[in-house]
C-alpha positions as CSV (number, residue, x, y, z in Angstrom):
1,L,-59.1,54.9,12.7
2,L,-55.4,54.0,12.1
3,E,-55.7,54.8,8.4
4,Q,-57.2,58.2,9.2
5,R,-54.6,59.0,11.8
6,A,-51.8,58.0,9.4
7,G,-53.3,60.2,6.7
8,L,-53.4,63.2,8.9
9,A,-50.0,62.7,10.5
10,T,-47.3,65.2,9.3
11,D,-44.2,63.5,10.8
12,P,-42.8,60.9,8.3
13,Y,-41.7,58.5,11.0
14,E,-45.2,58.7,12.8
15,K,-46.8,58.0,9.4
16,K,-44.5,54.9,8.9
17,R,-45.3,53.6,12.4
18,L,-49.1,53.9,11.9
19,Y,-49.1,52.4,8.4
20,T,-46.9,49.5,9.7
21,E,-49.3,48.9,12.6
22,L,-52.3,49.0,10.1
23,A,-50.5,46.4,7.9
24,S,-50.2,44.1,10.9
25,I,-53.9,44.3,11.6
26,R,-54.8,43.7,7.9
27,L,-52.6,40.7,7.8
28,D,-52.9,39.0,11.2
29,R,-56.5,39.8,12.2
30,Q,-58.2,40.2,8.9
31,N,-56.1,37.9,6.7
32,R,-56.0,40.4,3.9
33,P,-52.4,40.4,2.7
34,E,-53.3,42.5,-0.4
35,L,-54.5,45.3,2.0
36,A,-51.5,44.8,4.2
37,F,-49.2,45.3,1.2
38,M,-51.0,48.6,0.4
39,A,-50.4,49.8,3.9
40,L,-46.8,48.8,3.9
41,T,-46.3,50.5,0.5
42,R,-47.4,53.8,2.1
43,A,-45.1,53.2,5.1
44,F,-42.2,52.4,2.7
45,R,-42.7,55.7,0.8
46,E,-42.0,57.5,4.0
47,D,-38.7,55.7,4.7
48,A,-37.4,53.6,1.9
49,A,-34.0,53.1,3.6
50,D,-35.6,51.0,6.4
51,E,-34.1,47.6,5.7
52,Q,-36.5,45.8,8.2
53,L,-39.5,47.4,6.5
54,R,-38.2,46.3,3.1
55,R,-38.0,42.7,4.3
56,Q,-41.5,42.8,5.7
57,L,-42.8,44.4,2.5
58,E,-41.2,41.5,0.4
59,R,-42.7,38.8,2.7
60,V,-46.2,40.3,2.4
61,A,-45.8,40.8,-1.4
62,A,-45.0,37.1,-1.8
63,T,-48.0,36.1,0.3
64,A,-50.3,38.4,-1.6
65,E,-48.7,37.4,-4.9
66,V,-48.1,41.0,-5.9
67,E,-44.4,40.9,-6.9
68,E,-45.1,42.9,-10.0
69,E,-46.4,45.8,-7.9
70,L,-43.4,45.4,-5.6
71,A,-40.9,45.7,-8.5
72,G,-42.7,48.8,-9.7
73,L,-42.5,50.3,-6.2
74,Y,-38.7,49.6,-6.0
75,E,-38.1,51.1,-9.5
76,E,-40.1,54.2,-8.5
77,E,-38.3,54.8,-5.2
78,L,-34.7,53.8,-6.2
79,P,-33.8,57.1,-7.9
80,R,-34.9,59.0,-4.8
81,M,-32.6,57.1,-2.5
82,R,-29.9,59.1,-0.9
83,D,-28.4,56.4,1.3
84,E,-26.0,54.6,-1.1
85,L,-25.8,51.5,1.1
86,A,-29.6,51.1,1.1
87,A,-29.8,52.0,-2.6
88,S,-27.3,49.2,-3.4
89,D,-29.2,46.7,-1.4
90,M,-32.5,47.7,-2.9
91,A,-31.1,47.6,-6.5
92,Y,-29.8,44.1,-5.8
93,R,-33.1,42.9,-4.4
94,L,-35.0,44.4,-7.3
95,A,-32.7,42.6,-9.8
96,V,-33.2,39.3,-8.0
97,L,-37.0,39.9,-8.0
98,L,-37.0,40.6,-11.8
99,E,-34.8,37.6,-12.6
100,T,-36.2,34.9,-10.3
101,K,-39.9,35.8,-9.8
102,L,-40.9,37.8,-12.8
103,E,-38.6,36.2,-15.4
104,R,-37.3,39.5,-16.7
105,A,-33.6,38.7,-16.7
106,D,-32.6,41.3,-19.3
107,E,-34.0,44.1,-17.2
108,A,-32.4,42.6,-14.1
109,L,-28.9,43.1,-15.5
110,A,-29.1,46.9,-15.2
111,F,-30.1,46.8,-11.6
112,Y,-27.3,44.3,-10.7
113,E,-24.9,46.9,-12.2
114,Q,-26.5,49.6,-10.2
115,A,-26.1,47.7,-7.0
116,L,-22.4,47.5,-7.6
117,S,-22.1,51.1,-8.7
118,F,-23.9,52.4,-5.6
119,D,-21.6,50.6,-3.2
120,P,-19.0,48.0,-4.4
121,E,-18.9,46.3,-1.0
122,V,-22.6,45.9,-0.5
123,G,-23.1,45.3,-4.3
124,A,-20.6,42.5,-4.2
125,Q,-23.5,40.2,-3.7
126,A,-24.4,41.0,-7.3
127,L,-21.1,39.6,-8.6
128,P,-22.2,36.0,-9.2
129,A,-25.1,37.2,-11.3
130,L,-22.9,39.7,-13.2
131,D,-20.3,37.1,-13.7
132,R,-22.9,34.8,-15.2
133,Y,-24.3,37.4,-17.5
134,Y,-21.0,38.8,-18.7
135,R,-19.6,35.3,-19.4
136,A,-22.8,34.3,-21.3
137,Q,-22.5,37.5,-23.4
138,Q,-18.6,37.3,-23.5
139,K,-18.3,40.8,-22.3
140,W,-14.8,40.2,-20.8
141,D,-13.7,43.8,-20.6
142,R,-16.8,44.7,-18.5
143,L,-16.4,41.7,-16.3
144,A,-12.7,42.5,-15.7
145,E,-13.6,46.1,-14.8
146,V,-16.2,44.9,-12.3
147,L,-13.9,42.4,-10.7
148,S,-11.1,45.0,-10.4
149,R,-13.3,47.5,-8.7
150,S,-14.7,44.9,-6.3
151,A,-11.3,43.6,-5.4
152,D,-10.1,47.1,-4.6
153,V,-12.8,47.6,-1.9
154,A,-13.0,44.0,-0.6
155,Q,-12.4,43.9,3.1
156,E,-12.0,40.1,3.7
157,N,-8.8,38.6,2.4
158,R,-10.5,35.5,1.1
159,Q,-12.9,37.5,-1.0
160,K,-10.1,39.7,-2.3
161,V,-8.1,36.7,-3.3
162,S,-11.0,35.1,-5.1
163,L,-11.8,38.3,-7.1
164,L,-8.2,38.8,-8.1
165,Q,-7.9,35.1,-9.1
166,S,-10.9,35.4,-11.4
167,L,-9.6,38.8,-12.8
168,A,-6.1,37.3,-13.5
169,Q,-7.6,34.4,-15.4
170,I,-9.8,36.6,-17.5
171,L,-7.0,39.0,-18.3
172,D,-4.8,36.1,-19.4
173,E,-7.2,33.6,-21.1
174,K,-9.9,35.9,-22.5
175,L,-8.3,39.3,-23.1
176,G,-4.8,38.3,-23.9
177,H,-3.1,40.6,-21.3
178,P,-0.5,38.4,-19.7
179,D,1.4,41.3,-18.1
180,R,-1.7,42.6,-16.4
181,A,-2.6,39.1,-15.3
182,A,0.8,38.7,-13.7
183,E,0.2,41.9,-11.8
184,E,-3.0,40.6,-10.4
185,Y,-1.5,37.3,-9.4
186,E,1.3,39.2,-7.6
187,K,-1.3,41.1,-5.7
188,I,-2.7,37.8,-4.5
189,L,0.7,36.8,-3.1
190,K,0.9,40.0,-1.1
191,V,-2.3,38.9,0.6
192,D,-1.6,35.2,0.7
193,P,2.0,34.3,-0.2
194,K,1.2,30.6,-0.1
195,S,-1.6,30.7,-2.7
196,M,-0.8,27.8,-5.1
197,P,-3.3,28.9,-7.8
198,A,-1.5,32.3,-8.0
199,L,1.9,30.7,-7.9
200,R,1.0,28.3,-10.7
201,G,-0.5,31.1,-12.7
202,L,2.6,33.1,-12.4
203,E,4.7,30.1,-13.3
204,K,2.9,29.7,-16.6
205,L,3.0,33.4,-17.4
206,Y,6.7,33.9,-16.6
207,D,7.7,30.7,-18.4
208,A,5.9,31.9,-21.5
209,A,7.5,35.3,-21.3
210,Q,10.9,33.8,-20.5
211,H,11.3,36.0,-17.4
212,W,13.7,33.5,-15.8
213,D,14.6,35.4,-12.6
214,R,10.9,35.9,-11.8
215,L,10.1,32.3,-12.7
216,Y,12.8,30.9,-10.5
217,R,11.5,33.1,-7.6
218,I,8.0,31.7,-8.1
219,L,9.2,28.2,-8.2
220,E,11.2,28.7,-5.0
221,A,7.9,29.9,-3.3
222,Q,6.1,26.8,-4.6
223,R,8.8,24.5,-3.3
224,D,8.3,25.8,0.2
225,V,4.5,25.0,0.2
226,A,4.1,22.1,-2.3
227,S,3.1,18.6,-1.4
228,P,5.9,16.0,-1.5
229,Q,4.8,14.7,-4.9
230,E,4.5,18.3,-6.3
231,R,7.8,19.3,-4.7
232,E,9.6,16.8,-7.0
233,R,8.2,18.4,-10.1
234,V,9.0,21.9,-8.8
235,L,12.6,21.0,-8.0
236,A,13.1,19.5,-11.4
237,R,11.6,22.6,-13.0
238,M,13.9,24.8,-10.9
239,A,16.8,22.8,-12.2
240,Q,15.8,23.3,-15.8
241,V,15.4,27.1,-15.3
242,A,18.8,27.3,-13.5
243,S,20.5,25.5,-16.4
244,H,18.8,26.8,-19.5
245,G,17.4,30.2,-18.3
246,L,20.0,31.4,-15.7
247,S,23.0,29.5,-17.1
248,D,23.8,28.3,-13.6
249,T,24.9,24.7,-14.2
250,T,26.2,24.2,-10.6
251,R,22.9,25.1,-9.1
252,S,21.0,23.0,-11.7
253,I,23.1,19.9,-10.8
254,Q,22.5,20.4,-7.1
255,L,18.7,20.6,-7.7
256,Y,18.6,17.5,-9.8
257,S,20.7,15.7,-7.1
258,E,18.1,16.8,-4.5
259,V,15.3,15.3,-6.6
260,L,17.3,12.0,-6.9
261,E,17.9,12.0,-3.1
262,K,14.2,12.1,-2.5
263,N,13.3,9.8,-5.4
264,P,16.2,7.7,-6.8
265,R,13.8,6.3,-9.4
266,S,13.2,9.8,-10.9
267,E,14.4,9.0,-14.5
268,P,13.8,12.6,-15.8
269,A,16.0,14.0,-13.1
270,F,18.7,11.4,-13.6
271,L,18.9,12.0,-17.4
272,A,18.7,15.7,-17.1
273,R,21.5,15.8,-14.5
274,L,23.6,13.6,-16.8
275,A,23.0,16.0,-19.7
276,T,23.6,19.1,-17.6
277,H,26.7,17.7,-15.9
278,F,28.5,16.9,-19.2
279,G,26.9,19.6,-21.3
280,G,26.7,20.0,-25.1
281,R,26.7,17.1,-27.5
282,L,28.4,14.7,-25.1
283,G,25.7,15.4,-22.5
284,R,22.9,14.8,-24.9
285,F,24.5,11.7,-26.2
286,L,25.1,10.2,-22.7
287,S,21.5,11.1,-21.7
288,A,20.1,9.4,-24.7
289,S,22.3,6.4,-24.3
290,A,21.4,6.0,-20.6
291,R,17.7,6.1,-21.6
292,S,18.0,3.4,-24.2
293,A,20.9,1.2,-23.4
294,F,20.5,0.5,-19.7
295,P,17.1,-0.9,-18.9
296,V,17.8,-1.2,-15.2
297,S,16.4,0.5,-12.2
298,L,17.3,4.1,-11.6
299,A,18.5,3.3,-8.1
300,Y,20.9,0.7,-9.6
301,R,22.1,3.1,-12.3
302,R,23.0,5.6,-9.7
303,E,24.7,3.0,-7.6
304,L,26.8,2.0,-10.6
305,A,27.9,5.6,-11.1
306,M,29.4,5.9,-7.7
307,P,33.0,4.7,-7.1
308,R,33.5,1.7,-4.9
309,V,36.1,1.6,-2.1
310,L,38.5,-1.2,-2.8
311,G,38.6,-3.8,-0.1
312,R,36.3,-2.0,2.2
313,D,32.7,-3.3,2.5
314,D,32.1,-1.1,5.6
315,M,31.9,2.2,3.7
316,R,30.6,3.6,0.5
317,I,30.7,6.7,-1.6
318,T,27.3,8.6,-1.6
319,R,28.3,11.7,-3.6
320,F,31.2,12.2,-5.9
321,S,32.6,14.7,-8.4
322,A,35.9,15.3,-10.1
323,E,37.1,17.3,-7.1
324,H,35.5,15.8,-4.0
325,G,33.0,13.4,-2.6
326,E,31.2,12.1,0.5
327,L,32.0,8.9,2.3
328,E,29.4,7.1,4.4
329,L,30.7,4.7,7.1
330,D,28.9,1.8,8.6
331,P,28.6,1.8,12.4
332,S,31.1,-1.1,12.5
333,A,33.7,0.7,10.2
334,Q,37.2,1.2,11.4
335,H,38.0,4.8,12.3
336,L,39.7,6.8,9.7
337,K,42.2,9.6,10.4
338,I,43.8,12.4,8.4
339,G,46.4,10.9,6.0
340,D,44.8,7.5,5.5
341,R,44.6,6.5,1.9
342,L,41.7,4.7,0.2
343,Q,41.6,3.2,-3.3
344,L,38.5,3.9,-5.3
345,I,37.2,2.0,-8.4
346,P,35.4,4.6,-10.5
347,G,31.9,3.8,-11.8
348,Y,32.1,6.2,-14.7
349,E,34.6,8.1,-16.9
350,D,34.7,11.8,-16.4
351,L,36.0,14.4,-18.8
352,T,39.5,13.8,-17.6
353,V,39.6,10.7,-19.8
354,A,40.4,13.0,-22.7
355,L,43.7,13.9,-20.9
356,H,45.1,10.3,-21.3
357,D,46.3,8.3,-24.3
358,Q,44.8,4.9,-23.5
359,F,42.8,2.7,-21.2
360,Y,44.5,0.0,-19.2
361,C,42.0,-2.8,-19.0
362,F,42.4,-5.3,-16.1
363,R,40.6,-8.5,-15.4
364,Q,41.2,-10.4,-12.1
365,G,44.2,-8.2,-11.4
366,K,45.9,-8.9,-14.7
367,L,46.4,-6.4,-17.6
368,V,44.5,-7.9,-20.5
369,E,44.2,-5.1,-23.0
370,L,45.2,-1.5,-24.0
371,R,42.6,0.7,-25.7
372,K,43.5,3.9,-27.5
373,I,41.5,7.0,-26.4
374,E,40.4,8.6,-29.6
375,A,39.2,11.7,-27.8
376,R,42.6,12.5,-26.5
377,G,43.0,16.3,-26.4
378,R,39.7,16.9,-28.2
379,V,37.8,18.3,-25.3
380,Q,38.5,22.1,-24.7
């Protein structure tokens, strides 16, 4: 009776309702899933955009083991779909059916692509499969295009960042477009300024391109979010860029000093600061000499470089340059006032040595030797 009424009905939604009811009877009362599938197929032709009906149709097809017929039905109805959201979902489900149930993976690819073209947001569920296919076939241009379109319409920040990250890596590593890759990484930072993968990607690209201003900016951003251990590396890299890329020796020395404050045993920072401070051949010579000739701890080397306050054990120099320094007083130290004089015993010879004729060498308060300064007047 239901089948007759459905066949005579003229309203599509009434037909769908009757065929759906008939399918329930065929399945639940008669245990005939193959007949239930036939009834649902007729209902589906009346309203292929009904998502709930599609899900029911797929469950019955699996029970009746008629996935081949279901795939044929989807292929037949898909070109007639006017609802792009429903068409995208159907194309995706057809692709999954072809790939996983019917082992027709080559045919599935076209429907994964259709799912994305109908609606990039709904079709985003096809991206893992497309990623897998395009990577296997090394179709990097096509994958980059798909990722770019999907990122443009992604609503959730996490999804957008993930798509842009993949796109940037492909542009850089597979297609050889570092400038375009940098643009995609910069887009990530607009969404998530603390994204370390994007910051590291830009560090590599700007370093290779010798874009020193941009590289320094990216390193500054890393410094603000890096772990303590990573922060030491970033500071040292900033110091290198400041010195060699931006020709800012003062800033470079400050950054190396900051590394040494946090980790007095950082030998790379110690040697680099030494070379940067003195510059040129002299800096390179002193850095090499310090590395090979003084097998003592970095903390002790640094302590040796600081002047000592003569006759005062209650205070010490913590920072020192040719022009000024910092004095640290113990809690028990006597108060100092403006005009007080302190005598310092230097721990190293600065460039001012070249302004003098000779060294006066004292031992236990007695002059024991005069040494001529060969570099007198040679440093310009």
